GUMI-462692 format. One line per field, with one value per atom (N, C-alpha, C): residue in one letter; atom name; x, y, z. Coordinates in steps of 0.05 Angstrom, whole numbers. Layout:
res	c(A_...)
atom	c(CA_...)
px	c(X_...)
py	c(Y_...)
pz	c(Z_...)
// end
This chain:
res	c(M_M_M_K_K_K_K_K_K_I_I_I_Q_Q_Q_I_I_I_L_L_L_G_G_G_T_T_T_G_G_G_C_C_C_P_P_P_K_K_K_C_C_C_K_K_K_K_K_K_L_L_L_T_T_T_E_E_E_N_N_N_A_A_A_R_R_R_E_E_E_A_A_A_A_A_A_S_S_S_A_A_A_L_L_L_G_G_G_I_I_I_D_D_D_C_C_C_E_E_E_I_I_I_E_E_E_K_K_K_V_V_V_T_T_T_S_S_S_I_I_I_S_S_S_D_D_D_I_I_I_M_M_M_K_K_K_F_F_F_G_G_G_V_V_V_M_M_M_M_M_M_T_T_T_P_P_P_A_A_A_L_L_L_A_A_A_V_V_V_D_D_D_G_G_G_K_K_K_V_V_V_K_K_K_V_V_V_S_S_S_G_G_G_K_K_K_V_V_V_P_P_P_S_S_S_V_V_V_D_D_D_E_E_E_L_L_L_K_K_K_T_T_T_L_L_L_L_L_L_S_S_S)
atom	c(N_CA_C_N_CA_C_N_CA_C_N_CA_C_N_CA_C_N_CA_C_N_CA_C_N_CA_C_N_CA_C_N_CA_C_N_CA_C_N_CA_C_N_CA_C_N_CA_C_N_CA_C_N_CA_C_N_CA_C_N_CA_C_N_CA_C_N_CA_C_N_CA_C_N_CA_C_N_CA_C_N_CA_C_N_CA_C_N_CA_C_N_CA_C_N_CA_C_N_CA_C_N_CA_C_N_CA_C_N_CA_C_N_CA_C_N_CA_C_N_CA_C_N_CA_C_N_CA_C_N_CA_C_N_CA_C_N_CA_C_N_CA_C_N_CA_C_N_CA_C_N_CA_C_N_CA_C_N_CA_C_N_CA_C_N_CA_C_N_CA_C_N_CA_C_N_CA_C_N_CA_C_N_CA_C_N_CA_C_N_CA_C_N_CA_C_N_CA_C_N_CA_C_N_CA_C_N_CA_C_N_CA_C_N_CA_C_N_CA_C_N_CA_C_N_CA_C_N_CA_C_N_CA_C_N_CA_C_N_CA_C_N_CA_C_N_CA_C_N_CA_C_N_CA_C_N_CA_C_N_CA_C_N_CA_C_N_CA_C)
px	c(2204_2201_2229_2230_2233_2265_2284_2314_2304_2330_2345_2369_2374_2401_2408_2428_2441_2460_2456_2496_2509_2527_2541_2577_2591_2619_2623_2605_2614_2606_2607_2604_2575_2573_2560_2538_2531_2499_2494_2507_2503_2487_2514_2500_2479_2465_2443_2429_2421_2400_2381_2415_2413_2399_2406_2390_2364_2354_2329_2316_2327_2321_2296_2326_2308_2284_2290_2268_2245_2243_2225_2206_2237_2225_2213_2228_2220_2196_2179_2151_2138_2140_2112_2121_2135_2123_2134_2155_2171_2198_2197_2215_2228_2246_2271_2292_2312_2337_2354_2367_2384_2421_2422_2442_2448_2488_2509_2526_2517_2536_2554_2591_2600_2619_2632_2635_2635_2642_2636_2637_2644_2632_2597_2603_2575_2557_2557_2543_2533_2552_2548_2534_2536_2515_2482_2479_2458_2448_2475_2463_2448_2484_2476_2490_2498_2515_2531_2505_2509_2499_2514_2502_2498_2477_2470_2442_2440_2431_2411_2377_2362_2355_2359_2344_2325_2299_2279_2287_2289_2285_2301_2308_2343_2327_2308_2300_2314_2328_2322_2307_2304_2288_2290_2315_2320_2364_2361_2390_2406_2422_2445_2432_2422_2392_2397_2396_2382_2343_2322_2301_2302_2282_2281_2258_2258_2243_2216_2187_2172_2161_2190_2192_2205_2217_2213_2203_2182_2161_2153_2141_2130_2134_2163_2175_2179_2180_2159_2148_2121_2097_2088)
py	c(347_368_354_373_357_364_349_348_359_378_392_388_381_384_393_400_423_420_400_376_401_408_421_432_427_426_463_489_506_540_523_547_571_594_616_618_583_574_557_543_523_539_570_587_595_598_622_588_566_552_544_548_554_567_594_615_622_605_610_584_572_532_549_565_580_603_614_640_621_606_588_571_551_544_563_591_609_614_627_627_612_575_560_563_572_570_528_519_499_487_472_473_449_463_438_451_414_429_421_455_455_441_428_406_422_428_428_408_383_354_370_374_385_361_335_311_312_306_287_254_249_214_209_229_235_245_257_275_255_233_212_187_194_170_183_202_208_203_197_191_210_231_262_261_275_285_307_327_364_368_387_419_432_448_443_420_422_391_401_396_392_352_361_338_343_334_334_304_301_276_266_259_239_239_250_250_256_270_301_300_324_346_355_362_385_373_373_374_399_393_428_445_461_487_490_524_533_534_533_539_563_572_606_592_627_617_605_611_597_573_555_539_512_519_516_503_528_522_497_502_483_451_458_430_422_440_436_420_439_444_409)
pz	c(-531_-537_-565_-572_-606_-614_-620_-618_-647_-659_-688_-685_-704_-713_-735_-734_-765_-769_-791_-791_-829_-819_-828_-818_-831_-818_-811_-815_-780_-816_-843_-869_-855_-872_-870_-876_-875_-900_-872_-860_-835_-810_-806_-790_-788_-829_-816_-822_-825_-818_-790_-780_-744_-743_-759_-741_-758_-778_-776_-769_-759_-745_-711_-719_-688_-676_-700_-697_-712_-738_-732_-709_-692_-664_-642_-664_-628_-642_-666_-671_-667_-666_-666_-636_-605_-589_-592_-601_-594_-572_-554_-543_-549_-567_-581_-558_-580_-570_-589_-616_-634_-614_-630_-629_-660_-664_-679_-691_-720_-708_-741_-742_-760_-761_-744_-756_-778_-803_-833_-822_-811_-807_-789_-790_-757_-781_-798_-816_-847_-854_-861_-851_-826_-804_-815_-819_-830_-872_-868_-904_-907_-916_-924_-942_-965_-988_-989_-990_-980_-955_-959_-927_-940_-917_-906_-890_-873_-879_-851_-840_-808_-816_-806_-778_-751_-753_-731_-731_-690_-679_-700_-700_-725_-757_-765_-789_-807_-833_-846_-860_-850_-877_-901_-894_-921_-923_-936_-943_-982_-965_-986_-998_-976_-972_-951_-947_-935_-926_-914_-922_-907_-917_-896_-884_-864_-838_-840_-875_-867_-869_-898_-894_-869_-860_-828_-809_-814_-796_-796_-827_-849_-829_-842_-832_-790_-780_-762_-734_-758_-739_-750)
// end
């Protein structure tokens, strides 16, 4: 099972990234757990300076933007 982490404080962009990630994983039939990381200190541990960011299995894949569902499908597959 993949672990998808949404790094952000809960802004509208973070919520959109969560929706897009869930939709992309569902479209690909990926079994995943989506976790929201909202603590600034936890986000800093990933080395992320701009949110929202997306990490898959602990590795940051995107930072500072909200990728489309299609872009996320590529990142997740």
